[in-house]
N, C-alpha and C positions, 0 to 999 in steps of 0.2 A: 151304737149307731154305725152305719157303714162308713160314714165320713171319718170315723176314728177307729176303724177296725184293726185287728191284729193282722200280721203277715204270716202266711203259711207256706213254707217250702216243702213241696210234695215230690219225693223221689220215687218214681215208679220203676222199681227194679224187677228183674225176671225171677229173683229168688225171694225178695221181700219188699214190702212197702215201708218207707221211712218218711217221717214228717218232723219238721222243726217249726215251732210257732214262736214268733217274736212279737213283743209289744213295743211299739214306738213310744218313746217318752220325750220330754223336753230336753233331757240330757243325752239322748241317744236311743238305745234300745236294750231290751233284755230278753233272754230266752225264758219262756214260761212253760214250754212242753217239748219233749223229745220222745217220739213214740216209734215203735217198729212192729210190723206184723208179717211173719213169714208166710210165703205163698205155698203152703204145704199141699194144698189141693190145686194142682195145675189146671184142672178142668173147670174150675169155678170162673164164671165171667168176671172180667176185670172191673166192670161197673159195679157189680154186686160187692166185690171185695173192697173196693175203695169206699163205697157208701157205708159198709159195715165198719171199716177201719175208722172213718171220720166220726160216725155216730158213737162207736164204742168209747172213744177217747174225748168226745165232745170238742172236736177241733173246729176252730173258726175258719170258714171258707170264703169270707167276704173278699179277701185279697189273697188269692192263691197264685203261686208261681210254680210252673212245671217246665220241663224241657223235653224236646224231641231226642230220642236216642241217637247217639253219635253215629251208629252204623246205618242209620236211615238218612244220613245227611251227606252232602258232598261239599267239600271246602276247597277254595282256590285262593291263592295269594296273588294279588294284583298290585301294580305300582302305577301311580299317576303323577304327572308333573304339576300338580296343584293340590290344595288341601281344603278348598271350599266344599262344605258338606252338601249344599244344594246342587252343585255340579256333580258331585260324586253320586248323589241319589239318582240323578238322571243317567249317568254313564255306566255305573257298575252293572246293572241288569243286562245291558247290551253287550258288555265285555264278557259276561258269563254266558250269554246266549250264543256267542260265536263258536264255542267249543263244547256246548252241552248236548247230551243225548236226548234231552226233552225239549219240547216246544216251550217257549217262554210263558204261554198261556196256562201250561200245566204245572208250573212250579212257582214257588215264592222265593224271592231272593232278599236276603238281608246281609248287612256287612258291618264291620267294625274296623276303625283305624287302629293298626297295631304297630306302626312305625313311621319313619320319615322325618321331615323337618318342617320349617315354616313354609317352604315352597314345594314340598313333595309329600305324598301320602302313600304308605304301604297299607293295603286293605286286605283283610281276611273276609272273603265273600262266602257265605254259606247258602246252599240251595236245598230246599225241601219240597217234596211233591205236595200238591194241594190235597191229594188223596190221603197221604199220611197225616197231614194237619187236620183234615176233616174227620178222619177216623178217631184220632186221639181226643179232639174237642167233643165229638159226639159221645164217646165213652164217658168222659168226665162230666159232661152235661147230664147224662143219664144218671150219674152218681151224685148229682146235685153238688158238684165240686168244680164247676167250670173255672179254669184259671183266667186271671186278668192279664197275665203275661205268659207267653209261651216262648221260652228261650231255646237256644241250641246247646246241647250237651257238649262240653269241651271248654271253650273260652270262659264260660261262667265260673269255672273253678278258681279263677284269679281272685274272686271275692274272699276266699279264705285268708288272703294276706292281710285283711283288715283285722282279723281276730287272732291270727297265729303269726309267730315269728318266721316269716318267709322272705327275708331280705336277699338281695343279690339275684343271680340268675339260677332258676331252679326248674326242674321238670316235675310237675305234679302228676302222679300216677294213681288213677282210680281203678283198683283191681276189683272188679265186680264178679258176678257169677257167670255171665254169658260173654262179657266183653271187657276190654281194658281201654280206658280213655286217658290220653296224655294231654297236658296243657303246659306249654313253656311260658314262664313269666319272667319278667325282668323288673326287679324292685316293685313287685305287686301289680304291674301292668301286663295284660295278655299279649303274647307274641304270635303263638300258633297253637293249633290243637289237632289231634289225630286220634281215631278210634280203630282198634283191631280186634277181631273176634276170638281172642284166646284169653281165658281167665280161669275162675274157680271151677266151672263145669268141666272144662277140658282136663283139669287136674284130677277131678273126681273120676272121670272116665279112664284116665291113665292108671290111677291107683286101682280101679276095679280090674283092669287087665293084668296089672302086675301081681295082684294078690287074689285074683279069681273071686271077687266079691260082687254082690249085687250093687246096683246103683245106690240104694238107700244105705247099705252097710258101708260102702266106700265113702259116702258123704259123711257118715258118722265117724268113721276111722280118720278121715282127713281132718275133721274139726277137733277130735279128741287127741290124736297122736301126731298130727302133722304129716307132711309128705317128704321131709328131708331126713336122710339118714345121718349117722354120726359124722360122716364125711361125704364128699361129693361122690366118691366111688361106691359108697354104700347105699346111695339113693337108687331106688329101683329104676330099671331102664326106661320104661314108658313114661314114668313120672319125671325122670331127669330130662328126657327129650322134650317134654312139654314145658318144663321150667326154662330150658335153653331156648325154646321158641319164643317165650315171653321176653327173655333177655335180648335175643336177636332183634325182636320188633322194637324194643326200647332203643337199642343202638341204631337201628335203621331210622327211627324217628329223629334222633339227634343228628344223624348224618344228613338227612334231608334238610335240616335247618342250620347246617354248618355256616353258610354265608351270613344268615341273619344273626346267628350268635356272635360271629366275629365282629359285626358292626355294633353290637350292644355296648353301651357305656358301663353297664354293670359287670362286664367281664365274662369269662367262660362259665360253664355250668358248675355251680357250687355243690349241688346235692340233688339226688333223686328222693322225692318225698312221697311215701306210700300211704294210701288210705283205702277204704273200702273193706267189704267183708273178707275178701281173700287175703288182704294185707295183714290180717291177724294171725295167719298161720305161723307157727313157731319157726324162727330162724330164717324166714323168707327174705328178710332184709339182708342178712349176711350172705345168702346164696346169690342174690341179684347184685350185690356189691362186688363179689368175686367174679361173677360172670360178665359184668359190664365195665368194671374198672372205675366206677364212680362211687363216691360216698353215698350210701343209701340208708335212710332212716324212716321210721314211721312218723306220722304226723304227731307233733308233741302237744303239750297242754296249751290252752289259749292264753293270750297275754292279759286278759281282763276277766273280771267276775261277770258272769252272765245272769246272775240272779239265783234265787233259792230253788228254782225248778231243776237245776242241774245238780244232781247228787254226785258223790265221789265215785260211784261205780258206773257212771255214764261214760261210754267209750266214744269220744268225738271222732275216732278213726272211722267208725261205721257210719256215723251221721254226717260226715264231711260234705258229700254232695248235696244233701238236704239243707245243710247250713248255708252253703253257697247260694242255693236257690232262694232261701229266705232273705239273705243279704241283698239279692237282686231287687227285692221289693222295698228296701229302705232308702233313705236319702243318701246313703253312702255307696250306692251302686256305681260300679266302674264300667259296666257295659250297657248298651242300649238295644241289643238285638232282640227282636220280638216278631214272631211269625203270625201274630194276630193282626193281619193286614187284609185289605180289600173286603171280601165278603165275610172274613173271619174276624174283622175288627170288633172290639168291645163296644157294645151299645148300652148306653146308660138306661136303666130302668127308672124312668122318671116317676112312674106310679109308686114304686117302692120308696123313693126318696120323699115323695109327697106324703106317703103314709107315715114314714119315720119322723118327718118334720111337722106333722100335724099339730102335736101339742106345743112344741116350741113356737110355731107360727101363731097358734091361738094365744099363747102368753104374750108374744110380741105385739099382736093386734090389741089385746087388752091393755097392755102398757101404753100404747099409742093413744087409745081412747081416753084412758085416765089422764094422760098428759094434756090432751086437748081440753078435757073438762076442767082441769086445773087452770090452764091458761085462760079459758073462757071466764071462769069464776073470778080469777085475779083481775082480768080486764074489766068485768062488770063492777067490782068493788072499787077499782081505781077511777072508773068513770063516775060512779056515784060520789066519791070523795071530791073529785074535781068539780062537779056541779055544786056541791055544798060550799066549796071555797069560792066559786064564782058568785054565789048568792051573798056570801059574807062581804066580799069586796064591793058588790053593788050597794049593799047597805052602808058600808063605810063612805062610799062616794056620795050617797044621798045625804048622809049626816054632815059631811064636810062642805058640800055645795048644795044646800037646800034650794029647791025650786028648779033645779036642773035635772033633766032626764038622764039616767045613766047611759053612757055610750056603749057601743058594741063590745069594746075592750076596756072595762073600767080600770083594770090594773095598769095598763099602759097609760091611761089618762091621768091616774093618780101620780104615776112616776113623772109625767111631763109637768104637772102642777107643782110637785115638790122641787123639781129641778128649776122651774121658773122662779118659785119663791126664794130658793137659795141664791139664785143669781141676783135677784133684786136686793136681797138682804146684804149680799157682799158689795153690791154697787152703792147702796145707801149707807152702809155701815151701821147697822142696828146693834145696840149694845144693851146693857142692863137698864131696865126701866123704859124700854122702847126709845132710847135716846140715840140719835144719830151722832156721827162724828162732829157735825157742826154744832149740835146741841151741847156736846161736851166742851167744846172750845168756848162756847158762849158762857157756860156756867163757870169755867175757870176764870174767865175775864171778869165776871161779876164778883167772884169770891175774893179776888186779890185787891186789897185796898189801894187806892191811888197813892196814898202817902207811903206805902210800903216800898222800900227801895230794893226791888228785885228785877232782874233782867233774865228773860227766858232765852237761853242760847239755842236749845234744841227741844223739840216736843214731838213725840211719836205715839201713835195708837196702834198697837198690834194685838188683834183679837180682843181680849178683855183686860188688857194691861196698858196703862198710860205711863210713859217714861218721859221725864223732863230733866234737862240740864240747866241749872239756875246759877246766876251770879248775883251776889249781894255784897254789902259793905261790912255786915256784922253777923255775929252768931244769932242775935235776937231776931233778925229778919227770917232766918231759916225756921226757927221755932214758931214764929207767928204765922209764917206761910203754911206750915203743917196744920196749925190749929184752925186757920181760916178754911182751908180746904176740907177739913174733917166735918165742918158744919153741914156740908151737903151729904145726905145719907149714902148715895152711891160712892162718895169719896171717903167713906169712913175708914177704909183700909189704907189710907195714904201713909207712906213711910218715907222719912227723911234719911238719906244715906249719910255716909261719913262726910264731914266738912273739911275741905282742904284750902290752904292758902293759895292765892293766885298771884305769883310774883310779878306778872306782867301788869295787872291792873291794881295790885295792892289790896284787893278785896278777898272775898271768900267764894269758893265754888263747891256746890253739892248737887246730889242727885235726888229727885223725888220720884217714887214709884207708887202708882195707884192701881190696885187690883179691883177691877169692876165685878169679878165673879162673886156671887153671894156666898156668905159663910154657911157652913153646914148647919141646918136647922133654921136658917133665916129665909125670908121670902124675897 
């Protein structure tokens, strides 16, 4: 589905097409394809070539990222005494328009914050003509590979710092076939970019003059044998002059950025990092290091495993620009520049999403319908069960109160009757045998013979237990009292406690306990 599509970085070079396809995962991303197609037939239409390239390797084009060539762009560095992005969006185009050769209506302006502090912003503003944007988008649309993001070649190279060890201040140099693009980065963040039209093609032409070769033979000799002699003096004149021009343009680029480099916390330039097809020429890094005075190395191995699609013979040096483009489409993107603005803005194909989501939506609707049916069935069963319970409660009420019509809420009426009966029972003191507290006292009075010399000091009735504190003059009185009380069935469990002497009255004192609760198995 498009919502979960892969990301394709498509590098449209003058010598070859290169593509890097990433798959976004929960843990990050991985490379699943790195492909290259030489443009051997320079007369073939670009749209045809791109379409053939994508179809041949079955590349996903749902989320494609491309870039406008650096030599078709104009870049300016601007400074503002504020950092608010909304204000910058309003002000930057007018600042660019003040010294532009084009009318603002004929160009597109985008920008990136490349320096400053909390109260100030240094901005790299890039200008592209609407004609160039329209032409490239039209070509890629014809090839069925229309990009979702159209970046500016140059600053986008900073994304390589996510995958490669590029700490400190470095000048990234993409040595292509027709042009060379430089990007100054500081700890992975872009500072400035510049493109100049000297690269591999110029070296091929120089080698052809030096050795009187055809363009095709010179290209083959350049790739197989290199262009640098055993020493600088042994390098052929025209070739050496072209190499020196490249070195001078690199020094010129660094010279124009001297003030910005001096203000960087990451310090002076640590290294020149080379990549691109021309960077593979034998000993080119050594030559440029000697000519510029800066440490110069080719792009090294990545810092992490990208997945099984990258074999050991894959040269990341060639694919570096395409890798940077693919990184622009991930969640780890470091730049926001995009020339898909105004009439070129991406428009969602709602019909396409509707078609792709047809089955998931149908399943979701089915799930909702099943849930509603389940809820309805459960509600009907609960309602039926509730009606049955109400009928049972009405029947119980009719049995308990014959002759009375069941009220609207028989359950509440039963609760009220039980509460009322409990209150009356507690008030009247109903005990075993339907005896009240007064009945119990009367029975005790009847059972105690008048001639029996006993005095009741205390008597209490607590639930189904009668407790008495009795005083008498002899042990025999206690035994006889227990025997007399036991003659009354509810008092059959009368128990005489321990008999103690009463030093004050000189008699005996004992407790009598009667449990009115019926014994297990009795009525």
